[in-house]
PDB file of N, CA, C and O in Angstrom:
ATOM      1  N   GLU A   1     -29.966 -37.268  15.796  1.00  0.00           N
ATOM      2  CA  GLU A   1     -30.095 -37.409  17.236  1.00  0.00           C
ATOM      3  C   GLU A   1     -29.307 -36.312  17.959  1.00  0.00           C
ATOM      4  O   GLU A   1     -29.763 -35.768  18.964  1.00  0.00           O
ATOM      5  N   ASP A   2     -28.110 -35.993  17.429  1.00  0.00           N
ATOM      6  CA  ASP A   2     -27.273 -34.981  18.115  1.00  0.00           C
ATOM      7  C   ASP A   2     -27.487 -33.588  17.535  1.00  0.00           C
ATOM      8  O   ASP A   2     -26.756 -32.660  17.882  1.00  0.00           O
ATOM      9  N   GLY A   3     -28.460 -33.429  16.673  1.00  0.00           N
ATOM     10  CA  GLY A   3     -28.812 -32.136  16.117  1.00  0.00           C
ATOM     11  C   GLY A   3     -28.066 -31.861  14.788  1.00  0.00           C
ATOM     12  O   GLY A   3     -28.306 -30.840  14.143  1.00  0.00           O
ATOM     13  N   ASN A   4     -27.188 -32.751  14.399  1.00  0.00           N
ATOM     14  CA  ASN A   4     -26.502 -32.557  13.093  1.00  0.00           C
ATOM     15  C   ASN A   4     -27.378 -33.046  11.965  1.00  0.00           C
ATOM     16  O   ASN A   4     -28.132 -34.008  12.113  1.00  0.00           O
ATOM     17  N   VAL A   5     -27.266 -32.359  10.814  1.00  0.00           N
ATOM     18  CA  VAL A   5     -27.983 -32.741   9.625  1.00  0.00           C
ATOM     19  C   VAL A   5     -27.225 -33.890   8.926  1.00  0.00           C
ATOM     20  O   VAL A   5     -26.026 -33.789   8.667  1.00  0.00           O
ATOM     21  N   VAL A   6     -27.954 -34.982   8.630  1.00  0.00           N
ATOM     22  CA  VAL A   6     -27.337 -36.109   7.943  1.00  0.00           C
ATOM     23  C   VAL A   6     -27.618 -35.935   6.451  1.00  0.00           C
ATOM     24  O   VAL A   6     -28.764 -35.802   6.022  1.00  0.00           O
ATOM     25  N   MET A   7     -26.526 -35.940   5.673  1.00  0.00           N
ATOM     26  CA  MET A   7     -26.628 -35.762   4.230  1.00  0.00           C
ATOM     27  C   MET A   7     -26.656 -37.153   3.558  1.00  0.00           C
ATOM     28  O   MET A   7     -25.905 -38.048   3.945  1.00  0.00           O
ATOM     29  N   GLY A   8     -27.521 -37.318   2.558  1.00  0.00           N
ATOM     30  CA  GLY A   8     -27.570 -38.502   1.789  1.00  0.00           C
ATOM     31  C   GLY A   8     -26.546 -38.497   0.671  1.00  0.00           C
ATOM     32  O   GLY A   8     -25.793 -37.532   0.536  1.00  0.00           O
ATOM     33  N   PRO A   9     -26.497 -39.580  -0.158  1.00  0.00           N
ATOM     34  CA  PRO A   9     -25.492 -39.697  -1.192  1.00  0.00           C
ATOM     35  C   PRO A   9     -25.505 -38.585  -2.228  1.00  0.00           C
ATOM     36  O   PRO A   9     -24.461 -38.266  -2.797  1.00  0.00           O
ATOM     37  N   GLN A  10     -26.654 -37.995  -2.483  1.00  0.00           N
ATOM     38  CA  GLN A  10     -26.793 -36.937  -3.474  1.00  0.00           C
ATOM     39  C   GLN A  10     -26.557 -35.588  -2.812  1.00  0.00           C
ATOM     40  O   GLN A  10     -26.768 -34.568  -3.467  1.00  0.00           O
ATOM     41  N   GLY A  11     -26.121 -35.516  -1.515  1.00  0.00           N
ATOM     42  CA  GLY A  11     -25.916 -34.247  -0.890  1.00  0.00           C
ATOM     43  C   GLY A  11     -27.186 -33.598  -0.388  1.00  0.00           C
ATOM     44  O   GLY A  11     -27.190 -32.415  -0.045  1.00  0.00           O
ATOM     45  N   VAL A  12     -28.246 -34.349  -0.343  1.00  0.00           N
ATOM     46  CA  VAL A  12     -29.548 -33.816   0.113  1.00  0.00           C
ATOM     47  C   VAL A  12     -29.751 -34.284   1.601  1.00  0.00           C
ATOM     48  O   VAL A  12     -29.461 -35.435   1.926  1.00  0.00           O
ATOM     49  N   PRO A  13     -30.233 -33.412   2.461  1.00  0.00           N
ATOM     50  CA  PRO A  13     -30.454 -33.860   3.824  1.00  0.00           C
ATOM     51  C   PRO A  13     -31.454 -35.028   3.937  1.00  0.00           C
ATOM     52  O   PRO A  13     -32.499 -35.031   3.286  1.00  0.00           O
ATOM     53  N   VAL A  14     -31.122 -35.979   4.747  1.00  0.00           N
ATOM     54  CA  VAL A  14     -31.958 -37.160   4.934  1.00  0.00           C
ATOM     55  C   VAL A  14     -33.029 -36.766   5.975  1.00  0.00           C
ATOM     56  O   VAL A  14     -32.713 -36.239   7.042  1.00  0.00           O
ATOM     57  N   GLU A  15     -34.295 -37.036   5.634  1.00  0.00           N
ATOM     58  CA  GLU A  15     -35.410 -36.782   6.512  1.00  0.00           C
ATOM     59  C   GLU A  15     -36.086 -38.047   6.908  1.00  0.00           C
ATOM     60  O   GLU A  15     -36.244 -38.941   6.077  1.00  0.00           O
ATOM     61  N   GLU A  16     -36.503 -38.169   8.163  1.00  0.00           N
ATOM     62  CA  GLU A  16     -37.194 -39.363   8.594  1.00  0.00           C
ATOM     63  C   GLU A  16     -38.708 -39.171   8.460  1.00  0.00           C
ATOM     64  O   GLU A  16     -39.232 -38.081   8.690  1.00  0.00           O
ATOM     65  N   ASP A  17     -39.392 -40.248   8.083  1.00  0.00           N
ATOM     66  CA  ASP A  17     -40.828 -40.189   8.013  1.00  0.00           C
ATOM     67  C   ASP A  17     -41.387 -40.670   9.321  1.00  0.00           C
ATOM     68  O   ASP A  17     -40.890 -41.649   9.878  1.00  0.00           O
ATOM     69  N   TYR A  18     -42.400 -40.020   9.828  1.00  0.00           N
ATOM     70  CA  TYR A  18     -43.048 -40.416  11.069  1.00  0.00           C
ATOM     71  C   TYR A  18     -44.480 -40.690  10.774  1.00  0.00           C
ATOM     72  O   TYR A  18     -45.130 -39.961  10.025  1.00  0.00           O
ATOM     73  N   ALA A  19     -44.983 -41.764  11.375  1.00  0.00           N
ATOM     74  CA  ALA A  19     -46.353 -42.110  11.206  1.00  0.00           C
ATOM     75  C   ALA A  19     -47.234 -41.088  11.951  1.00  0.00           C
ATOM     76  O   ALA A  19     -46.834 -40.535  12.975  1.00  0.00           O
ATOM     77  N   LYS A  20     -48.403 -40.862  11.425  1.00  0.00           N
ATOM     78  CA  LYS A  20     -49.323 -39.937  12.071  1.00  0.00           C
ATOM     79  C   LYS A  20     -49.886 -40.604  13.366  1.00  0.00           C
ATOM     80  O   LYS A  20     -50.167 -41.802  13.413  1.00  0.00           O
ATOM     81  N   PHE A  21     -50.021 -39.782  14.362  1.00  0.00           N
ATOM     82  CA  PHE A  21     -50.532 -40.281  15.627  1.00  0.00           C
ATOM     83  C   PHE A  21     -51.868 -39.607  15.909  1.00  0.00           C
ATOM     84  O   PHE A  21     -51.902 -38.412  16.203  1.00  0.00           O
ATOM     85  N   TYR A  22     -52.958 -40.344  15.825  1.00  0.00           N
ATOM     86  CA  TYR A  22     -54.277 -39.856  16.041  1.00  0.00           C
ATOM     87  C   TYR A  22     -54.663 -40.111  17.506  1.00  0.00           C
ATOM     88  O   TYR A  22     -54.567 -41.226  18.017  1.00  0.00           O
ATOM     89  N   PHE A  23     -55.092 -39.054  18.137  1.00  0.00           N
ATOM     90  CA  PHE A  23     -55.410 -39.168  19.567  1.00  0.00           C
ATOM     91  C   PHE A  23     -56.834 -38.702  19.747  1.00  0.00           C
ATOM     92  O   PHE A  23     -57.157 -37.589  19.332  1.00  0.00           O
ATOM     93  N   HIS A  24     -57.685 -39.482  20.335  1.00  0.00           N
ATOM     94  CA  HIS A  24     -59.059 -39.095  20.579  1.00  0.00           C
ATOM     95  C   HIS A  24     -59.334 -39.243  22.051  1.00  0.00           C
ATOM     96  O   HIS A  24     -59.009 -40.283  22.623  1.00  0.00           O
ATOM     97  N   TRP A  25     -59.923 -38.242  22.699  1.00  0.00           N
ATOM     98  CA  TRP A  25     -60.271 -38.332  24.116  1.00  0.00           C
ATOM     99  C   TRP A  25     -61.548 -39.134  24.254  1.00  0.00           C
ATOM    100  O   TRP A  25     -62.452 -39.065  23.421  1.00  0.00           O
ATOM    101  N   ASN A  26     -61.590 -39.879  25.309  1.00  0.00           N
ATOM    102  CA  ASN A  26     -62.807 -40.597  25.641  1.00  0.00           C
ATOM    103  C   ASN A  26     -63.027 -40.499  27.174  1.00  0.00           C
ATOM    104  O   ASN A  26     -62.160 -39.997  27.889  1.00  0.00           O
ATOM    105  N   LYS A  27     -64.165 -40.972  27.663  1.00  0.00           N
ATOM    106  CA  LYS A  27     -64.498 -40.838  29.073  1.00  0.00           C
ATOM    107  C   LYS A  27     -63.404 -41.418  29.934  1.00  0.00           C
ATOM    108  O   LYS A  27     -63.134 -40.891  31.013  1.00  0.00           O
ATOM    109  N   GLY A  28     -62.776 -42.462  29.505  1.00  0.00           N
ATOM    110  CA  GLY A  28     -61.765 -43.152  30.282  1.00  0.00           C
ATOM    111  C   GLY A  28     -60.590 -42.235  30.647  1.00  0.00           C
ATOM    112  O   GLY A  28     -59.984 -42.365  31.710  1.00  0.00           O
ATOM    113  N   HIS A  29     -60.287 -41.304  29.729  1.00  0.00           N
ATOM    114  CA  HIS A  29     -59.174 -40.417  29.986  1.00  0.00           C
ATOM    115  C   HIS A  29     -59.497 -39.467  31.190  1.00  0.00           C
ATOM    116  O   HIS A  29     -58.620 -39.133  31.987  1.00  0.00           O
ATOM    117  N   PHE A  30     -60.721 -39.072  31.277  1.00  0.00           N
ATOM    118  CA  PHE A  30     -61.145 -38.210  32.380  1.00  0.00           C
ATOM    119  C   PHE A  30     -61.296 -38.916  33.694  1.00  0.00           C
ATOM    120  O   PHE A  30     -61.389 -38.261  34.732  1.00  0.00           O
ATOM    121  N   LEU A  31     -61.322 -40.202  33.691  1.00  0.00           N
ATOM    122  CA  LEU A  31     -61.432 -41.009  34.917  1.00  0.00           C
ATOM    123  C   LEU A  31     -60.078 -41.275  35.544  1.00  0.00           C
ATOM    124  O   LEU A  31     -60.012 -41.724  36.689  1.00  0.00           O
ATOM    125  N   ILE A  32     -59.000 -41.010  34.828  1.00  0.00           N
ATOM    126  CA  ILE A  32     -57.651 -41.260  35.339  1.00  0.00           C
ATOM    127  C   ILE A  32     -57.307 -40.135  36.364  1.00  0.00           C
ATOM    128  O   ILE A  32     -57.441 -38.949  36.061  1.00  0.00           O
ATOM    129  N   GLU A  33     -56.884 -40.521  37.519  1.00  0.00           N
ATOM    130  CA  GLU A  33     -56.565 -39.555  38.582  1.00  0.00           C
ATOM    131  C   GLU A  33     -55.235 -38.912  38.285  1.00  0.00           C
ATOM    132  O   GLU A  33     -54.371 -39.514  37.647  1.00  0.00           O
ATOM    133  N   ALA A  34     -55.066 -37.667  38.755  1.00  0.00           N
ATOM    134  CA  ALA A  34     -53.840 -36.892  38.553  1.00  0.00           C
ATOM    135  C   ALA A  34     -52.609 -37.612  39.116  1.00  0.00           C
ATOM    136  O   ALA A  34     -51.507 -37.479  38.584  1.00  0.00           O
ATOM    137  N   LYS A  35     -52.805 -38.364  40.180  1.00  0.00           N
ATOM    138  CA  LYS A  35     -51.624 -39.073  40.821  1.00  0.00           C
ATOM    139  C   LYS A  35     -51.043 -40.116  39.848  1.00  0.00           C
ATOM    140  O   LYS A  35     -49.882 -40.503  39.983  1.00  0.00           O
ATOM    141  N   ASP A  36     -51.823 -40.560  38.896  1.00  0.00           N
ATOM    142  CA  ASP A  36     -51.314 -41.530  37.909  1.00  0.00           C
ATOM    143  C   ASP A  36     -50.358 -40.882  36.920  1.00  0.00           C
ATOM    144  O   ASP A  36     -49.705 -41.588  36.152  1.00  0.00           O
ATOM    145  N   PHE A  37     -50.260 -39.583  36.918  1.00  0.00           N
ATOM    146  CA  PHE A  37     -49.382 -38.904  35.982  1.00  0.00           C
ATOM    147  C   PHE A  37     -48.179 -38.258  36.687  1.00  0.00           C
ATOM    148  O   PHE A  37     -47.378 -37.572  36.052  1.00  0.00           O
ATOM    149  N   THR A  38     -48.060 -38.479  37.992  1.00  0.00           N
ATOM    150  CA  THR A  38     -46.907 -37.931  38.733  1.00  0.00           C
ATOM    151  C   THR A  38     -46.036 -39.066  39.260  1.00  0.00           C
ATOM    152  O   THR A  38     -46.489 -40.171  39.558  1.00  0.00           O
ATOM    153  N   TYR A  39     -44.770 -38.721  39.353  1.00  0.00           N
ATOM    154  CA  TYR A  39     -43.799 -39.723  39.811  1.00  0.00           C
ATOM    155  C   TYR A  39     -42.906 -39.084  40.849  1.00  0.00           C
ATOM    156  O   TYR A  39     -42.499 -37.932  40.699  1.00  0.00           O
ATOM    157  N   ARG A  40     -42.607 -39.801  41.874  1.00  0.00           N
ATOM    158  CA  ARG A  40     -41.667 -39.324  42.878  1.00  0.00           C
ATOM    159  C   ARG A  40     -40.239 -39.402  42.407  1.00  0.00           C
ATOM    160  O   ARG A  40     -39.829 -40.398  41.810  1.00  0.00           O
ATOM    161  N   ARG A  41     -39.470 -38.349  42.672  1.00  0.00           N
ATOM    162  CA  ARG A  41     -38.083 -38.339  42.247  1.00  0.00           C
ATOM    163  C   ARG A  41     -37.328 -39.542  42.865  1.00  0.00           C
ATOM    164  O   ARG A  41     -36.467 -40.141  42.221  1.00  0.00           O
ATOM    165  N   MET A  42     -37.663 -39.869  44.092  1.00  0.00           N
ATOM    166  CA  MET A  42     -36.931 -40.966  44.786  1.00  0.00           C
ATOM    167  C   MET A  42     -37.242 -42.307  44.167  1.00  0.00           C
ATOM    168  O   MET A  42     -36.485 -43.259  44.357  1.00  0.00           O
ATOM    169  N   ASN A  43     -38.357 -42.414  43.415  1.00  0.00           N
ATOM    170  CA  ASN A  43     -38.678 -43.692  42.767  1.00  0.00           C
ATOM    171  C   ASN A  43     -38.155 -43.771  41.359  1.00  0.00           C
ATOM    172  O   ASN A  43     -38.388 -44.758  40.662  1.00  0.00           O
ATOM    173  N   SER A  44     -37.454 -42.752  40.931  1.00  0.00           N
ATOM    174  CA  SER A  44     -36.944 -42.688  39.554  1.00  0.00           C
ATOM    175  C   SER A  44     -35.508 -43.183  39.572  1.00  0.00           C
ATOM    176  O   SER A  44     -34.794 -43.072  40.569  1.00  0.00           O
ATOM    177  N   SER A  45     -35.106 -43.741  38.413  1.00  0.00           N
ATOM    178  CA  SER A  45     -33.698 -44.203  38.261  1.00  0.00           C
ATOM    179  C   SER A  45     -32.796 -42.982  38.128  1.00  0.00           C
ATOM    180  O   SER A  45     -33.281 -41.880  37.872  1.00  0.00           O
ATOM    181  N   ALA A  46     -31.500 -43.166  38.297  1.00  0.00           N
ATOM    182  CA  ALA A  46     -30.517 -42.111  38.120  1.00  0.00           C
ATOM    183  C   ALA A  46     -30.605 -41.466  36.729  1.00  0.00           C
ATOM    184  O   ALA A  46     -30.485 -40.250  36.581  1.00  0.00           O
ATOM    185  N   ASP A  47     -30.815 -42.308  35.727  1.00  0.00           N
ATOM    186  CA  ASP A  47     -30.898 -41.798  34.362  1.00  0.00           C
ATOM    187  C   ASP A  47     -32.160 -40.969  34.171  1.00  0.00           C
ATOM    188  O   ASP A  47     -32.135 -39.947  33.485  1.00  0.00           O
ATOM    189  N   GLU A  48     -33.280 -41.410  34.783  1.00  0.00           N
ATOM    190  CA  GLU A  48     -34.544 -40.636  34.700  1.00  0.00           C
ATOM    191  C   GLU A  48     -34.414 -39.312  35.401  1.00  0.00           C
ATOM    192  O   GLU A  48     -34.917 -38.304  34.907  1.00  0.00           O
ATOM    193  N   VAL A  49     -33.741 -39.283  36.560  1.00  0.00           N
ATOM    194  CA  VAL A  49     -33.564 -38.023  37.259  1.00  0.00           C
ATOM    195  C   VAL A  49     -32.675 -37.055  36.442  1.00  0.00           C
ATOM    196  O   VAL A  49     -32.946 -35.857  36.357  1.00  0.00           O
ATOM    197  N   SER A  50     -31.613 -37.617  35.850  1.00  0.00           N
ATOM    198  CA  SER A  50     -30.714 -36.814  35.048  1.00  0.00           C
ATOM    199  C   SER A  50     -31.452 -36.248  33.833  1.00  0.00           C
ATOM    200  O   SER A  50     -31.296 -35.073  33.501  1.00  0.00           O
ATOM    201  N   ASP A  51     -32.250 -37.080  33.174  1.00  0.00           N
ATOM    202  CA  ASP A  51     -33.012 -36.626  32.009  1.00  0.00           C
ATOM    203  C   ASP A  51     -34.018 -35.540  32.412  1.00  0.00           C
ATOM    204  O   ASP A  51     -34.211 -34.566  31.685  1.00  0.00           O
ATOM    205  N   TYR A  52     -34.641 -35.711  33.550  1.00  0.00           N
ATOM    206  CA  TYR A  52     -35.605 -34.757  34.019  1.00  0.00           C
ATOM    207  C   TYR A  52     -34.920 -33.395  34.304  1.00  0.00           C
ATOM    208  O   TYR A  52     -35.428 -32.329  33.957  1.00  0.00           O
ATOM    209  N   ASP A  53     -33.781 -33.491  34.932  1.00  0.00           N
ATOM    210  CA  ASP A  53     -33.033 -32.256  35.252  1.00  0.00           C
ATOM    211  C   ASP A  53     -32.602 -31.548  34.001  1.00  0.00           C
ATOM    212  O   ASP A  53     -32.625 -30.318  33.960  1.00  0.00           O
ATOM    213  N   LYS A  54     -32.207 -32.275  32.971  1.00  0.00           N
ATOM    214  CA  LYS A  54     -31.843 -31.653  31.698  1.00  0.00           C
ATOM    215  C   LYS A  54     -33.082 -30.992  31.048  1.00  0.00           C
ATOM    216  O   LYS A  54     -32.977 -29.913  30.463  1.00  0.00           O
ATOM    217  N   LEU A  55     -34.212 -31.629  31.153  1.00  0.00           N
ATOM    218  CA  LEU A  55     -35.443 -31.053  30.591  1.00  0.00           C
ATOM    219  C   LEU A  55     -35.799 -29.757  31.363  1.00  0.00           C
ATOM    220  O   LEU A  55     -36.146 -28.760  30.729  1.00  0.00           O
ATOM    221  N   VAL A  56     -35.726 -29.745  32.654  1.00  0.00           N
ATOM    222  CA  VAL A  56     -36.031 -28.551  33.446  1.00  0.00           C
ATOM    223  C   VAL A  56     -35.060 -27.428  33.030  1.00  0.00           C
ATOM    224  O   VAL A  56     -35.496 -26.296  32.821  1.00  0.00           O
ATOM    225  N   ALA A  57     -33.767 -27.719  32.909  1.00  0.00           N
ATOM    226  CA  ALA A  57     -32.780 -26.739  32.497  1.00  0.00           C
ATOM    227  C   ALA A  57     -33.095 -26.172  31.131  1.00  0.00           C
ATOM    228  O   ALA A  57     -33.002 -24.965  30.909  1.00  0.00           O
ATOM    229  N   PHE A  58     -33.477 -27.069  30.199  1.00  0.00           N
ATOM    230  CA  PHE A  58     -33.763 -26.705  28.799  1.00  0.00           C
ATOM    231  C   PHE A  58     -34.989 -25.755  28.804  1.00  0.00           C
ATOM    232  O   PHE A  58     -34.953 -24.694  28.182  1.00  0.00           O
ATOM    233  N   VAL A  59     -36.047 -26.139  29.495  1.00  0.00           N
ATOM    234  CA  VAL A  59     -37.263 -25.313  29.463  1.00  0.00           C
ATOM    235  C   VAL A  59     -37.011 -24.052  30.179  1.00  0.00           C
ATOM    236  O   VAL A  59     -37.593 -23.034  29.805  1.00  0.00           O
ATOM    237  N   GLY A  60     -36.152 -24.026  31.227  1.00  0.00           N
ATOM    238  CA  GLY A  60     -35.786 -22.808  31.964  1.00  0.00           C
ATOM    239  C   GLY A  60     -35.011 -21.817  31.094  1.00  0.00           C
ATOM    240  O   GLY A  60     -34.954 -20.629  31.408  1.00  0.00           O
ATOM    241  N   SER A  61     -34.404 -22.313  29.980  1.00  0.00           N
ATOM    242  CA  SER A  61     -33.670 -21.414  29.112  1.00  0.00           C
ATOM    243  C   SER A  61     -34.543 -20.684  28.092  1.00  0.00           C
ATOM    244  O   SER A  61     -34.070 -19.817  27.357  1.00  0.00           O
ATOM    245  N   PHE A  62     -35.818 -21.051  28.062  1.00  0.00           N
ATOM    246  CA  PHE A  62     -36.716 -20.369  27.143  1.00  0.00           C
ATOM    247  C   PHE A  62     -36.957 -18.939  27.585  1.00  0.00           C
ATOM    248  O   PHE A  62     -37.069 -18.684  28.784  1.00  0.00           O
ATOM    249  N   PRO A  63     -37.041 -17.996  26.653  1.00  0.00           N
ATOM    250  CA  PRO A  63     -37.353 -16.643  27.066  1.00  0.00           C
ATOM    251  C   PRO A  63     -38.810 -16.565  27.550  1.00  0.00           C
ATOM    252  O   PRO A  63     -39.670 -17.312  27.085  1.00  0.00           O
ATOM    253  N   THR A  64     -39.061 -15.667  28.472  1.00  0.00           N
ATOM    254  CA  THR A  64     -40.385 -15.435  28.981  1.00  0.00           C
ATOM    255  C   THR A  64     -41.274 -14.864  27.871  1.00  0.00           C
ATOM    256  O   THR A  64     -40.878 -13.916  27.193  1.00  0.00           O
ATOM    257  N   ASN A  65     -42.442 -15.418  27.684  1.00  0.00           N
ATOM    258  CA  ASN A  65     -43.363 -14.955  26.657  1.00  0.00           C
ATOM    259  C   ASN A  65     -44.513 -14.197  27.323  1.00  0.00           C
ATOM    260  O   ASN A  65     -45.486 -14.770  27.813  1.00  0.00           O
ATOM    261  N   LEU A  66     -44.343 -12.898  27.309  1.00  0.00           N
ATOM    262  CA  LEU A  66     -45.357 -12.043  27.931  1.00  0.00           C
ATOM    263  C   LEU A  66     -46.291 -11.546  26.807  1.00  0.00           C
ATOM    264  O   LEU A  66     -45.852 -11.268  25.691  1.00  0.00           O
ATOM    265  N   LEU A  67     -47.580 -11.446  27.135  1.00  0.00           N
ATOM    266  CA  LEU A  67     -48.569 -11.028  26.179  1.00  0.00           C
ATOM    267  C   LEU A  67     -48.670  -9.510  26.098  1.00  0.00           C
ATOM    268  O   LEU A  67     -48.585  -8.806  27.105  1.00  0.00           O
ATOM    269  N   GLU A  68     -48.857  -9.020  24.858  1.00  0.00           N
ATOM    270  CA  GLU A  68     -48.960  -7.602  24.636  1.00  0.00           C
ATOM    271  C   GLU A  68     -50.219  -7.336  23.780  1.00  0.00           C
ATOM    272  O   GLU A  68     -50.697  -8.215  23.063  1.00  0.00           O
ATOM    273  N   ASP A  69     -50.736  -6.103  23.880  1.00  0.00           N
ATOM    274  CA  ASP A  69     -51.849  -5.704  23.016  1.00  0.00           C
ATOM    275  C   ASP A  69     -51.245  -5.260  21.654  1.00  0.00           C
ATOM    276  O   ASP A  69     -50.032  -5.315  21.452  1.00  0.00           O
ATOM    277  N   SER A  70     -52.107  -4.832  20.756  1.00  0.00           N
ATOM    278  CA  SER A  70     -51.692  -4.477  19.429  1.00  0.00           C
ATOM    279  C   SER A  70     -50.767  -3.251  19.410  1.00  0.00           C
ATOM    280  O   SER A  70     -50.069  -3.018  18.423  1.00  0.00           O
ATOM    281  N   GLU A  71     -50.761  -2.483  20.478  1.00  0.00           N
ATOM    282  CA  GLU A  71     -49.873  -1.278  20.570  1.00  0.00           C
ATOM    283  C   GLU A  71     -48.574  -1.629  21.323  1.00  0.00           C
ATOM    284  O   GLU A  71     -47.752  -0.739  21.544  1.00  0.00           O
ATOM    285  N   GLY A  72     -48.371  -2.859  21.710  1.00  0.00           N
ATOM    286  CA  GLY A  72     -47.116  -3.249  22.362  1.00  0.00           C
ATOM    287  C   GLY A  72     -47.162  -3.056  23.889  1.00  0.00           C
ATOM    288  O   GLY A  72     -46.145  -3.235  24.559  1.00  0.00           O
ATOM    289  N   ASN A  73     -48.307  -2.701  24.432  1.00  0.00           N
ATOM    290  CA  ASN A  73     -48.449  -2.562  25.883  1.00  0.00           C
ATOM    291  C   ASN A  73     -48.634  -3.945  26.539  1.00  0.00           C
ATOM    292  O   ASN A  73     -49.370  -4.780  26.015  1.00  0.00           O
ATOM    293  N   PRO A  74     -47.981  -4.184  27.665  1.00  0.00           N
ATOM    294  CA  PRO A  74     -48.132  -5.498  28.349  1.00  0.00           C
ATOM    295  C   PRO A  74     -49.532  -5.704  28.802  1.00  0.00           C
ATOM    296  O   PRO A  74     -50.167  -4.756  29.263  1.00  0.00           O
ATOM    297  N   LEU A  75     -50.056  -6.911  28.696  1.00  0.00           N
ATOM    298  CA  LEU A  75     -51.376  -7.289  29.206  1.00  0.00           C
ATOM    299  C   LEU A  75     -51.188  -7.791  30.630  1.00  0.00           C
ATOM    300  O   LEU A  75     -50.313  -8.615  30.896  1.00  0.00           O
ATOM    301  N   VAL A  76     -51.996  -7.300  31.523  1.00  0.00           N
ATOM    302  CA  VAL A  76     -51.915  -7.701  32.925  1.00  0.00           C
ATOM    303  C   VAL A  76     -53.251  -8.192  33.425  1.00  0.00           C
ATOM    304  O   VAL A  76     -54.286  -7.915  32.818  1.00  0.00           O
ATOM    305  N   ASP A  77     -53.239  -8.924  34.535  1.00  0.00           N
ATOM    306  CA  ASP A  77     -54.486  -9.398  35.139  1.00  0.00           C
ATOM    307  C   ASP A  77     -55.067  -8.365  36.080  1.00  0.00           C
ATOM    308  O   ASP A  77     -54.554  -7.248  36.149  1.00  0.00           O
ATOM    309  N   GLU A  78     -56.112  -8.696  36.803  1.00  0.00           N
ATOM    310  CA  GLU A  78     -56.770  -7.706  37.653  1.00  0.00           C
ATOM    311  C   GLU A  78     -55.883  -7.254  38.789  1.00  0.00           C
ATOM    312  O   GLU A  78     -56.189  -6.247  39.426  1.00  0.00           O
ATOM    313  N   HIS A  79     -54.760  -7.975  39.083  1.00  0.00           N
ATOM    314  CA  HIS A  79     -53.821  -7.567  40.083  1.00  0.00           C
ATOM    315  C   HIS A  79     -52.577  -6.863  39.545  1.00  0.00           C
ATOM    316  O   HIS A  79     -51.626  -6.614  40.285  1.00  0.00           O
ATOM    317  N   GLY A  80     -52.594  -6.556  38.293  1.00  0.00           N
ATOM    318  CA  GLY A  80     -51.480  -5.890  37.657  1.00  0.00           C
ATOM    319  C   GLY A  80     -50.318  -6.747  37.309  1.00  0.00           C
ATOM    320  O   GLY A  80     -49.248  -6.250  36.959  1.00  0.00           O
ATOM    321  N   ARG A  81     -50.515  -8.049  37.400  1.00  0.00           N
ATOM    322  CA  ARG A  81     -49.387  -9.031  37.048  1.00  0.00           C
ATOM    323  C   ARG A  81     -49.465  -9.414  35.617  1.00  0.00           C
ATOM    324  O   ARG A  81     -50.548  -9.578  35.054  1.00  0.00           O
ATOM    325  N   GLN A  82     -48.267  -9.563  35.001  1.00  0.00           N
ATOM    326  CA  GLN A  82     -48.210 -10.039  33.624  1.00  0.00           C
ATOM    327  C   GLN A  82     -48.347 -11.556  33.634  1.00  0.00           C
ATOM    328  O   GLN A  82     -48.327 -12.185  32.576  1.00  0.00           O
TER     329      GLN A  82
END
């Protein structure tokens, strides 16, 4: 949970097994409105707001992933933006 490796009695890292999650789209998924997937910050608990802020900070720490061609030249759109 905290990122530390847990060692078993034989000195081997303990790994957790996770069940496979099969997800299949159906028509019902497309009928759900976008508003059903958004939440107002003011309607969230203090813990939810804190967790969201941590997630935003974490994702913000990722390096920018810019696309390049096979020669290393940046790929841009029709307006010259990467």
